[in-house]
VODO-443019 format. One record per residue: x, y, z of N, C-alpha, C in turn; residue in three letters. Coordinates in steps of 0.1 Angstrom, whole numbers, plus 5000, padded with zeros to 4 digits. Layout:
# VODO-443019
XYZXYZXYZALA ...
END
This chain:
# VODO-443019
104164227649105364297645105964237632MET 105964107632106564037621105764057608ALA 104364067611103464087599103664227594MET 103864327603104164457598105464467590GLN 106464387594107764387587107564317573ASP 106664217573106364147560105764247550ASP 104764317555104064417547104964527542VAL 105764577552106764677548107764627537ALA 108164497539108964437529108364427515GLY 107064387515106364377503106264517496GLU 105964617504105864757499107164797492ASN 108264777499109564817494109864737481ILE 109464607481109764527469108964587457GLU 107664617460106764667449107264807445LYS 107764887454108265017451109464997442LEU 110364907445111564877437111164827423ASN 110164747422109664697409109264817400GLU 108464907406107965017399109065107394ASN 110065127403111165217399111965147388LEU 112065017388112764947377111964967364ALA 110664977364109865007352110265147347LYS 110465237356110865377352112165367344VAL 113065287348114365267340114065217326GLU 113165117326112865057313112165157303GLN 111265237309110665347301111565447296LEU 112665467302113665567298114065547284SER 114165417279114565397265113565457255GLN 112265437259111165497250111265647250ARG 111565697262111765847263112865897254LEU 113965827254115065867245114665857231ILE 113965757227113565737213112565847209GLN 111665877218110665987215111366117213ALA 112366147221113066277220113966277208LEU 114366167203115266157192114566197179ALA 113266187179112466227167112066377166SER 112566447176112066587178112666677167ARG 111766757161112166857152111766997158ASN 112667047166112267167175111967287167PRO 111167377174110867507168112067597168ALA 112067697160113167797160113367847174ASN 114667837179114967877193114568017197PRO 114468107187114068247191112568247195THR 111768137194110468137198110268097213LEU 111368057219111368007232111468117243ASN 111868237239111968347248112168477241SER 111868597247112068717240113568747238PRO 113868837229115268877227115868927240SER 117168907241117968947253117869107254GLN 117569167243117469317244116469367254GLU 115269287255114269327265114869327279LEU 115569217283116069207296117169307298PHE 117969337287119069437289118469577291ALA 117369607285116669737287116169737301LYS 115569627306115069627320116169647330ALA 117269577328118469577337118969717337ALA 119069777325119669917324118770017332SER 117469997330116470087337116670067352SER 116769947357116969917371118169977377TYR 119269967370120570017375120570167374TRP 119970227364119870367363119070427376THR 117970357379117270387391118070377403GLU 118970277404119770257416120770367417MET 121370417406122270527407121670657410LEU 120370677405119670797408118970807421GLU 118570687426117770677438118170547446ASN 119470547450119970417456119170387469PRO 118670487476117970457489116770367486GLY 116070397476114870317473115170177470LYS 116270147462116670017458117069937471ILE 117970007479118469937491117369907500TYR 116369997501115269967510114569847506GLU 114269827493113569707488114469587491LYS 115769597488116569477490116669437504GLN 116869537513116969507527115669447533LEU 114569497528113269437532113169287528GLU 113569257515113569117511114569037519TYR 115769087521116769007529116268987543TRP 115669087549115169077563114068977564GLY 113168977555112068877555112568737553LYS 113568717544114168587541114868537554SER 115668617560116368577572115368537584VAL 114368627586113368597596112668467593ARG 112368447580111668327576112568207579HIS 113868217577114768107579114768077594PHE 114868177602114868157617113568097622VAL 112468147617111168087621111167937617ASP 111667907605111567767600112467677609ALA 113567727614114467647623113667617636GLN 112967717641112267697653111067597651GLN 110467607640109367517637109867377635LEU 110967357629111567227627111867167641MET 112267247651112567187664111267147671LEU 110167227669108867197675108167087667ARG 108467087654107766987646106367007642GLY 105867137644104567167640104467317637ASP 103667347626103467487622102067527621ALA 101167437626099767457624099267577631ALA 099867627642099267737650099667867644GLU 100567877634101067997628100068047617LEU 099968177616099168227605099968217592GLU 099268197581099868187568100268337563ASP 101568357561101968497557102168507542THR 101968407534102168407520100868467513ALA 100668597515099468657510099368647495ASP 100468657488100468647473099868517468ILE 099868417476099368287472097968257478LEU 097368357484095968337490095068287480ALA 094368177483093368117474093968037462GLY 095268027462095867947451095667797453ASP 094967737444094567597446095767497446LYS 096867547440098067457439098567427454ARG 098267517463098767507477097667467487PHE 096767387482095567357491095867237500SER 096967157497097267047506097667107520ASN 097067057531097367107545098767107548PRO 099567017542101067017546101767147542LEU 101167217533101867347530101767447542TRP 100867417551100767507562101267437575LYS 101067307576101367237589102767177589THR 103367147578104667077578105767187576HIS 106767187586107767297585108467307572PRO 108867187566109667187554108867257542TYR 107567207540106767257529106367407532PHE 106167437545105767577548106967667544ARG 108167627548109267707545109467737530TYR 109267627522109467637507108367727502ILE 107167707506106067787501106267937504LYS 106567967516106768107520107968177513GLU 109068097511110168157504109868177490GLN 109068087484108568107470107768237469TYR 106868257479106068377479106868497480ALA 107868497489108768607490109568637477LEU 110068537471110768547458109868607447ASN 108568557446107668597436107268747438ALA 107068787451106768927454107969017450GLN 109168967453110369047450110469067435ALA 110268967427110268977412109269077408ILE 108069067413106969157409107269297412GLN 107869317424108269457428109269517419ASN 110269427416111369477408110869517394ALA 109969437388109369477375108569597376VAL 107769607387106969727389107769857391GLY 109069847395109869957397110570007385ASP 110469927374111069967361110170077355VAL 110670197354109770307350109870357336ASP 111070347330111270417317111270327305ASP 110570217306110470127294109270177286LEU 109270147273108070167265106970087270ASP 105670137270104570057276104469917271PRO 104769897258104669757252105769677258LYS 106969727260108069657265107869627280GLU 107269717287106869697301105869587303LYS 104969587294103969477294104569337291ARG 105469337282106169217279107069167291ARG 107769257297108569227308107769167320LEU 106569227322105669187332105169037329ASP 104869017316104368887312105468777315TYR 106668807310107668707311108168687326PHE 108068787334108368777348107368687354ALA 106068697351105068607357105268467352HIS 105768447339106068317335107168247343GLN 108168327346109268277355108668237368ILE 107868327374107268297387106468167387ILE 105568147377104768027375105667907373ASP 106667917365107567807362108267757374MET 108667847383109467807395108667767407MET 107367757405106567717417106967577422SER 107067567435107567437441106567327437PRO 105367357434104467247430104867177417THR 105767237409106167187396107267087398ASN 107767057410108866967412108566867422PHE 108866737419108466627427108866637441LEU 110166677444110666687457110066787466GLY 109366887460108666987468107166997465THR 106666887461105166877459104566767468ASN 103966807479103466707489102466617483PRO 101566667474100566587467101266477459ASP 102266507451102866407443103666307451ALA 104366357462105066267471104166167478LEU 103066217483102066137490101566027480GLU 101166067468100665977458101765867455ARG 102965907454104065807451104165707462ALA 104065747474104165657486102965567486VAL 101765627485100565547485100465447475GLN 100965477463100865377451102165297450THR 103065307459104365237459105065267446GLU 105065387442105765437430105065417417GLY 103865357417103165327405102765457398GLU 102365567406101965697400103165757392SER 104365727396105465787389105665707375LEU 105465577376105465497364104465547354VAL 103165557359102065607350102365747345LYS 102965827353103265967349104265967338GLY 105265887339106365877329105665817316LEU 104765727317104065677305103265777299GLU 102665867307101865977301102766077294ASN 103866107300104866197294105366147281LEU 105766017280106265957268105165957257ILE 103965917261102865917252102566057245ALA 102666167253102566297248103666337239ASP 104866297242106066317233105866247220LEU 105466117221105366037209104266087200GLU 103166137206102066197198102366317191ALA 103366397196103766517189105166517184ASN 105666397181106966387174108066457182LYS 108066427195109166477204108966607210GLY 107866677206107566807212106666787224GLU 106866857235106066837247104866927247LEU 103766867244102466937245101566857254VAL 101266917266100566857276099166817271VAL 098766697272097466647268096466687279ARG 095366757275094466807285093266717286LEU 093066627277091866547277092266407273SER 091466307277091666167273091066147259ASP 091966147249091566147235091066007231ASP 091165907239090565777236089065777239THR 088565877245087165877249086265937238SER 086865987228086066057218086366007204PHE 085265997196085465967181084566047173GLU 085166117164084366207155083266137148LEU 082066197148080966127142080266027150GLY 080865987161080265887170079665947183LYS 080566017190080066087202080466227203ASN 080966277192081366427191081166457176ILE 080666577173080466627159079466527152ALA 078266507158077366407153076166457145THR 076066587143074866637136074866587122THR 073766537117073666477104073866577092ALA 074566537082074866617071075766547061GLY 076166617050077066557040077966657035ASP 079166617031080166697024079666697010VAL 079366817005078766836991079766906981VAL 080866946987081867006978083266996985PHE 084266976977085666966983086667026973ARG 087567106978088767146970089967136979ASN 091067186975092267166983092267246996ARG 091367346997091267437009090267397019MET 089167337014088067307024087167207019MET 086367147028085167067025083967157029GLU 082967147021081767227024080667127028LEU 080267137041079267047046077867117046ILE 076867047041075467087041074766997052GLN 074167057062073466987072072066947069TYR 071666827073070266787070069266867077ALA 068166897071067066977078066466897089PRO 065966967099065166897109063766957110THR 063467047101062067107100061567077086THR 060167087085059567067072059767177062GLU 059967297068060167417060061467487065GLU 062067557056063267637059063167777053VAL 063967867058064067997052064767987039HIS 064368067029064968057016066368087015ALA 066868187022068268227022069068137030THR 070068067024070967977032071968057041PRO 072467987050073468037060074767957059LEU 075868027058077267967057078068007069ILE 078567917077079467947088080867917084ILE 081768017086083167997083083867997097PHE 084267887101084967877114086467907113PRO 087167927123088667957122089367837118PRO 090467857110091267737106092467717115TRP 092567787126093467767136093067637144ILE 091767617145091167497152090267427142ASN 089567327147088567257139087167307142LYS 086267297132084967357132084067297142PHE 084367177147083367107156083267157170TYR 083967267173083667337185082167387185ILE 081567397173080167437172079267317171LEU 079867197174079067077173079666967182ASP 079967007195080566917204079566797207LEU 078366837212077366737215075966807213LYS 074966727212073666777208073166887217GLU 073466877230072966977239073567117238GLN 074767127233075367257231075767287217ASN 075267217207075667237193074967357187SER 075667457183075067567176074567517162LEU 075367427156074967367143073667307144ILE 073467217154072167147155071067257158LYS 071267347167070267447170069867537158TRP 070767567150070467647138069567577129VAL 069867447126069067367118067667347124THR 067567337137066267327144065467447143ASP 066067567140065267687138064767707124GLN 065067617115064567617101065467697092GLY 066767657092067667717082068467607075TYR 068767637062069667557054071067597058THR 071767517065073067547070074167477063LEU 075167557059076467507054077567547063PHE 078567457065079667487074080967447066VAL 081967537066083267507060084167427070VAL 084667317065085767247073087067267065SER 087967337071089267367065090167247064TRP 091067247054092167147054093067177065ILE 093667077071094767087080096067077072ASN 096667187069097767187058099067117062PRO 099767067052101067017054102067117047ASP 103367077046104367167040104067207026ALA 103267127019102967157005102167287003SER 101567327015100767457015101567577019TYR 102867567018103667677023103367807017ALA 103067807004102867936997101367976996GLU 100567907003099067947004098968067012VAL 098268167007098068297014096668327017GLY 096468437023095068487026094168497014LEU 094868527002094068536990093568396986GLU 094268296989093768156986092568116995ASP 092668157008091568137017090368207012TYR 090568337007089368417003088768356990ILE 089668326980089168286967088668136967GLU 089468046972089167906972088367856984GLU 088267946994087467917006086167997006GLY 086268127010085068207011084268226998PHE 084968266988084168296976083668176969LEU 084468066969084067936964082867886971THR 082867886985081767836993080567916990ALA 080668046989079468126985078868086972ILE 079768076962079368036949078667896948SER 079267806955078667666955077367666962GLU 077167736973075967736981074867806972VAL 075167906965074167976957073767876946LYS 074667796940074367706930073467586935ALA 073767536947072967426953071567476957ILE 071467596962070167636967069367716957THR 069967766946069267846936069067986941GLY 069768026951069568166957070668256952GLN 070268386951071268486946072068546957LYS 071668526970072368576981072368476993GLN 073368487001073568407013073768497025VAL 073568437037073968497049075168427054ASN 076068497061077368447065077668467080THR 078568377085079068397099080568367098VAL 081368447104082868427105083268437120GLY 084068327124084468317138085968337139TYR 086368427148087768457151088568497138CYS 089568427134090368467123089568457110ILE 088568367110087668367098086768487098ALA 086468537110085668667110086468777105GLY 087768787108088668887103088668877087THR 088868757082088968727068087568747061THR 086468727068085168757062085068907060LEU 085568987069085669127067086369167054HIS 087569097052088269127040087469087027LEU 086768967028085968917017084869017014THR 084169067024083069157022083569287016LEU 084769337020085369457014085669437000ALA 086169316996086569276983085269276974LEU 084169206979082969206972082369336969LEU 082469426979082069566977082769636966ASP 084169616965084969676955084469616941LYS 084069496941083769426928082269456925ARG 081469516934080069536931079269406932GLY 079769306939079069176941078169176953ASP 076869146951075869156961075569016967LYS 076468926966076168786970075868766984SER 076368856993076168837007075168937012VAL 074168877019072968957024073269017037LYS 073968937046074268987059075468907064SER 076168967074077268897080077268907095ALA 077568797102077668797117079068757120THR 079668827130081068797134081068747148PHE 081768637150081968587164083368617168PHE 083568697178084868737184085868767173THR 085568857164086468887153087169027154ALA 088469027153089269147154089569197140LEU 089569337139089969397126090969507130THR 090869567141091669677146092669627156ASP 093969617152094969557160095869667167PHE 095369787168096169897174096469867188SER 095569797195095869747209095969597207GLU 097069537212097269397210096969307222GLN 096569377233096069297244097169197250GLY 096669077253097468977260098468917250GLU 098268947237099268897227100368987224PHE 100469107231101569197230102869137231THR 103169037241104468977241104868907229PRO 103968857221104268777210104168847196PHE 103768967196103569037183104569147181LEU 105769137188106869227185107869157176GLN 108769237171109669187160110469067164ASP 110969057176111768937179111068807177ASP 109768807182109068677180108568667166PHE 108068767159107568757146108768727136ILE 109968777139111168737131111368587133ASP 111268547145111468397148110468317140GLY 109168357140108168287133108468287118ILE 108968397113109268407099110368307095GLU 111368297104112468197102111868047103GLU 110968027112110367897114109567857102GLU 108767947096107967907085108767897072VAL 109867967071110667957060111467827060SER 111667767071112367637072111367527071GLN 110167537077109267427078108067437068GLN 107867557063106767577053105367607061GLY 105467587074104267597082104567667095LEU 103467717101103567747116102967627122LEU 103767537128103267407132102367427144ARG 101367347145100267357155100767367169SER 101767287173102167287187102767427191PHE 103267507182103767637185102567727189ILE 101567727181100367807184099767757196MET 099567627198098967577210099767617222SER 101067607222101967647233101767787236ARG 101667877226101568017228100168047235THR 099067987231097768007237097767957251MET 098367837253098367777267099167867277SER 100267927273101068007282100368137286PHE 099268177279098568287283097768257296LEU 097568127298096968077311097767957316ARG 099067987319099967877321099667797333SER 099267857344098867777356097867667353LYS 096767717345095667627343095867527331ASP 096567577321096667497309098067437306LEU 099067457315100367397313100767327326VAL 101067397337101667347348100767247356TYR 099567287359098667207367098367077360GLN 097967077347097766957339099066867339PRO 100166927337101466857337101666787350ALA 101466857361101666797374100766677376VAL 099466687373098566587374098866467366LYS 099266487353099566377344100866317346SER 101966397348103266347348103866307362TYR 103366377372103866347386102866267394MET 101566297391100566217399100066097392MET 100466087379100065967371098565957367GLY 097866067367096466067365096166067350GLU 095165997346094666007332093866137330THR 094166217319093466337317091966317317PRO 091066407320089666387320089066377306PRO 087966307305087266297293086366417291ALA 086866517286086166647285086166697270PHE 085066707264084966727249085566857245ASP 085366967253085967097250087467087250LEU 088067017260089567007260090066917249LEU 089266817245089666727234089766807222TYR 088766897219088766987207089967077208TRP 090267127220091367227222092667167218ASN 092867037220094066967217094166917203GLY 093066937195093066887181093267007172ASP 094467057172094867177165095167167150GLY 095467277144095767277130097067357127ALA 097767317116098867397112098467517104ASN 099367617102098967737094100067747083LEU 099567767070100467787059101467907062PRO 102667887058103667987060103368127055GLY 102968137042102668267036101468337043ARG 100468257045099268317052099668367066MET 100468297073100868337087101568467087THR 102468487077103168617077102368727072MET 101468707063100468817059099668857070GLN 099168767078098368797089099168877100TYR 100268817104101068877115101669017111LEU 102269027099102869147095101869257091ARG 100969217081100169317075098969357084GLY 098269257090097069287098097469317112LEU 098269237119098469257133099469367136CYS 100669357130101669457133101469597126GLN 101169587113100969717106099569767106ARG 098669687110097169727111096669787098ASN 097069727087096769787074095269797071GLU 094469707075093069707072092369827078PHE 092969877089092469997095093170127091ILE 094470117088095270227085095170257070GLU 096170237062096170277048095470187039GLY 095070067043094469967035095269847033GLY 094669727032095269597030095269557016PHE 096369537009096369506995096369356993LYS 095369316985095169176982094269156970ILE 094569066962093769026950093469156941LEU 094569236940094469356931093669466936GLY 093269466949092469576955093169616968GLU 092869736972093269786985092069796994THR 091969717004090769697012090869767025LEU 089769827029089669897042088469857049HIS 088469857062087369817070086069897067VAL 086170017062085070097059084370047046SER 084969957039084369897027083369787031ASP 083269747043082269647048080969717050VAL 079969687042078769767042077469697043LYS 077469557043076269487044075769487058VAL 074469457061074069447075074869357083PRO 075269407095076269337104075769307118LEU 076169197124075969177138077369127143MET 077769177154079069127160078769077174ALA 079168947177079068887190080468887196ILE 080668947207081968947214081768897228THR 082868867236082768807249083468887259CYS 082768907271083268997281084668967286GLU 084968837288086268807294087168737284THR 086968757271087768707261089168757261ASP 090168667263091568707264092268697250HIS 091568647240092168637227091668747218ILE 090368777218089868887210089068967220ALA 089769057227089069147237087869217231ALA 086769227238085569287232085769427229TRP 086569497237086769647234087469667221LYS 088469577218089169587206088269547194ASP 087469447195086469407185085569527182CYS 085069587193084169707192084769817184TYR 086069847187086769957180086769937165ARG 087069817161087069787147085669787141GLY 084769737148083369727143082769867141PHE 083169967149082770097148083170157134GLN 084270107129084870167117084370107104GLN 083470007105082869947093081970047086THR 081670027074080870127066079370097066GLY 078969987073077569947073076670047081ALA 075470067076074470147082073670067092LYS 073469937090072769847098073769757106ASP 073869797119074869727127074369697141ARG 074669587146074269547160075469487167THR 075669527179076869477186076369417200PHE 076869307203076469227215077769187223ILE 077669197236078769147244078169037253VAL 078668917251078168797259079068787271SER 078468737282079268707294080168587290GLU 081268567298082168457296083268487285SER 083968387281085168407273084968357258GLY 086168347252086268327237085468207232HIS 085368097240084567977236083267977243ILE 083267977257082067957264081068067261ALA 081468187258080568297255079868277241GLY 080468197232079868167219079068047220ILE 079667937226078967807227078167817240VAL 076967887239076167927250074767897247ASN 074367777247072967737243071867797253PRO 070767827247069667887256069267787267PRO 069267657264068767567274069567567287SER 070867607286071767607298071367727308LYS 070767837302070467947310071667997319LYS 072867997313074068017320074568157319LYS 074868207307075468337305074568437299TYR 074468557304073668657298074468737288GLY 073868857283074568937273074069077274HIS 074869167268074569317268074369367254TYR 073369457254073169527241073069677243THR 073369747232073269897233073269947218ASN 072270017214072170057200073170177196ASP 073670237206074570357204075970317202ASP 076470307189077770267186078670387184LEU 078270507187079070627185079970657197SER 079770597208080470627220081670527221VAL 082670557229083770467232083270347239PRO 084170237240083770107245083270127260ALA 083970207268083570217282082170277283ASP 081870377274080570437274079470347269GLY 079870257259078870167254078470067265TRP 079470017273079069917283078269977295ILE 078670107297077970177308076470197305GLU 076270227292074870247288074170127283GLY 074770007283074269887278073169827287ALA 072269757281071169677289071569537290LYS 071469477302071869337304070569257302PHE 070769137295069669047293070068907298HIS 069268847306069468707311069468617299GLU 070268507300070268407290071068427278GLY 071168327269071968327257071568437247SER 072568477239072368567228071768497216TRP 071868367215071368287203069968327198TRP 068968337207067668367202067568517196PRO 068368607203068368747198068968747184ARG 070068677182070668667169069768607158TRP 069068497162068168427153067068517148GLU 066568597158065468697154065968797144ALA 067168837146067868937136068068867123TRP 068568747123068868667111067568637103LEU 066468607111065168567105064668677095ARG 064868797099064368907091065068927078LYS 066268857077067168877065067268747058ARG 066368647061066468517055065368467046SER 064468567042063468537032062268447037GLY 061468407027060268337030060568187034LYS 059568117039059767977042059367897029MET 060267797027060067707016060267557020ILE 059867467012060167327016061567297019PRO 061867217030063267187034064067127023ALA 065267167022066267107012067066997018ARG 067166887010068066787014069466817010GLN 070566767016071966807012072266766998PRO 072966866991073466846978072366856967GLY 072866816954071966806943072666716933ASP 072166706921072766616911074166656908SER 074566786909075866826906076766826919ASP 076166806930076866806943076466676951HIS 076866556946076566436954077266436967PRO 076866346976077566336989078966276986SER 079966346991081266296991081766217003LEU 081066247014081266187027080266237037ALA 079866147046078966197057079666297066PRO 078866397072079466487082080066407093ALA 081166447099081866577098082866577087PRO 082866477078083866487066085166417069GLY 086066447060087366377060088466477065THR 088466607061089466697064089666717079TYR 088466707086088566737100089266627108VAL 089466507101090166397108091666397106ARG 092166497098093566507096094266567108ILE 095266497114095866557126097066647122LYS 097266747130098266847127099666777126ALA 099966677134101266607134101466537121SER 100366507113100566437100101266527090ASP 101166657093101766757084103166797086GLY 103866737096105266767098105966657104PHE 
END
């Protein structure tokens, strides 16, 4: 008995020591928050007008059909009271294991996998009341009938954000996993959690961006982005990397990949086993990849015209000079695919035949349907972004990162935050998540051109997008084209990509839908034999008709694309080493621009 008392005393003493460390860490927390330069407050939530419209619609319904509203309210009140009574009885018995779980809305939700959510009366009561509240909110939003469809979609999105935010798993006192860990570790998990929180704040100058990966586990050029090559050209917008050949002969026509500048290019070169860059060189191509600058406030006035002229057109010109070829093949990924469309339309207007073919990875051109980004592409948010970039010169990376994360808030915000800050766990060493956290800033002028002209006004599809002295339309894109889209892509939905692709002016067009999403559907090496893809030569039908008539193929789309590309890449010639006398190596791949952190720019 005395020994047990001694052990208990030691545990209490250790717990008190750890709690004292929490107090000490509080000073670091205050200092981290003091350096914060917050985003424009209008970006934190929609305008109050949205909620006012919803409330007006709800009360109008109540006046016109009070029975329906009262019925819903009484049902909610009745369930809550019965739930409270049941909880009182369970507290007296001290066990809830024999009862069925009535929180249907949470069925299969991994956040509530701890057995205590079912067996412990306290946690069971909290979980089921949360489920009742969540269902009531969803029902109330569902009953709002007379909102514009876009406004209804926004209301539904923000209602779900509230539901996810208020989950009891997000709070220490109502999370049995976090409480158990705190007791088991004598409070050390809370100390580590606070250290993780402070480290994330310090890394982002006071802004809370949840770290998804252990960034100490990766080093560019060492165990990530390791394919051999050299930077052979550099200007203020980009570094041009030429990759070393791995075959004795290569196709005469070089290939240039333009990755998105919202993220870093090495998503295509995470490791040798899944590197598209390595795979392309292994197939016998002279490959160039653009690595974009991570801009600071001095790039405030840089626009899409600068990305086109100093990025796309300059890269094409330099590659032609290095290889001695009159034409190049091109790839554009995400926003770079959208801008490659613009570049091709501009070249058509100028009568320039420098591009032999173009491949688009998850590239949107028709924004008439805004998909999951609908909540963020309305005037209240875009006005807020405009104020933000006018003040900062940039759309800072953490704002874009936060927006993307909240599209999947349970998986990319709350659960990682709980594990890191409440459980004290170190984030996993996962290369994809490391890349995801290595974001980029966007120049202010370019941001507004993209959001106002392309996304909101859909000018490239409608009356034409004016840039560099020309009015460009998607129908001006006429070179041979292939589009790769992804079945579950929530950023560039394949049906939206298809609709824009249909409107291009090319006679030679191939459209593919890969299984999986925005990243995994593209980074899909044949060796994995993981995701298949769909093809259909008939591009005259709507998207639903296309997929109904499509043929499914096992395995990656990479070999199919390479066979298409091979036909447009000329004869085989001796392999080229990176650069030439006019283009000496400026740095080994992956270069210097890719190492610039977004937080360096603000």
